[in-house]
C-alpha positions in Angstrom: 2.6 5.5 -15.7 2.3 9.2 -16.3 5.8 9.9 -15.0 7.1 7.3 -17.5 5.4 9.2 -20.2 6.6 12.6 -19.1 3.1 13.6 -18.0 1.5 13.0 -21.3 -1.9 11.4 -21.5 -2.2 7.8 -22.9 -3.2 7.5 -26.5 -6.6 6.1 -27.5 -5.0 2.8 -28.5 -3.4 2.5 -25.0 -6.7 3.3 -23.3 -8.5 0.7 -25.3 -5.8 -1.9 -24.4 -6.1 -1.0 -20.7 -9.9 -1.4 -20.9 -9.6 -4.8 -22.6 -7.0 -5.9 -20.0 -9.3 -4.8 -17.1 -12.3 -6.7 -18.5 -10.3 -9.9 -19.0 -8.9 -9.6 -15.5 -12.4 -9.1 -14.1 -13.6 -12.2 -15.9 -10.7 -14.3 -14.6 -11.2 -13.1 -11.0 -14.9 -14.0 -11.0 -14.2 -17.7 -10.6 -11.2 -17.4 -8.2 -11.3 -16.6 -4.5 -8.5 -14.3 -3.2 -7.3 -17.1 -1.0 -6.7 -19.3 -4.0 -4.4 -16.7 -5.5 -2.3 -15.8 -2.4 -2.1 -17.7 0.8 -3.1 -15.8 4.0 0.3 -16.5 5.6 2.0 -14.9 2.6 0.0 -11.7 3.1 0.7 -11.7 6.8 4.4 -12.1 6.3 4.5 -9.2 3.7 2.6 -7.0 6.2 5.1 -8.0 8.9 8.1 -7.5 6.6 6.9 -4.0 5.7 6.4 -3.2 9.4 2.7 -2.3 8.9 1.5 -4.3 11.9 3.6 -2.7 14.6 0.9 -0.5 15.9 -1.6 -3.4 15.8 0.7 -5.6 17.9 1.3 -2.7 20.4 -2.4 -2.2 20.8 -2.9 -5.9 21.5 -0.2 -5.7 24.2 -1.8 -2.6 25.7 0.9 -0.1 24.8 0.0 3.4 23.9 2.3 4.8 21.2 2.9 8.5 21.2 2.3 10.3 18.0 5.4 11.0 15.9 6.8 14.5 16.1 7.6 16.3 12.9 11.2 17.4 12.1 10.3 21.0 13.0 8.9 19.9 16.4 11.9 17.8 17.2 14.2 20.6 16.3 12.4 23.1 18.5 12.2 20.5 21.3 16.0 19.9 21.1 16.6 23.6 21.0 14.7 24.2 24.2 16.7 21.5 25.9 
């Protein structure tokens, strides 16, 4: 939001609107369980599509993943080869 505004702070009216929206959202969410809003399979598929579960799957299979090397480390490694 700040980048859209060029780094300027929101006005008092905008802050009040945000406060009102948060309170209304909190009231709406009190009566609804998260599983009623989004199905568990949908969350799982989004995690899988984003590739966030790769390490978890590897851990289940017993693989140990090596830590990723930085660009500088890869360059120095290639240079020594």
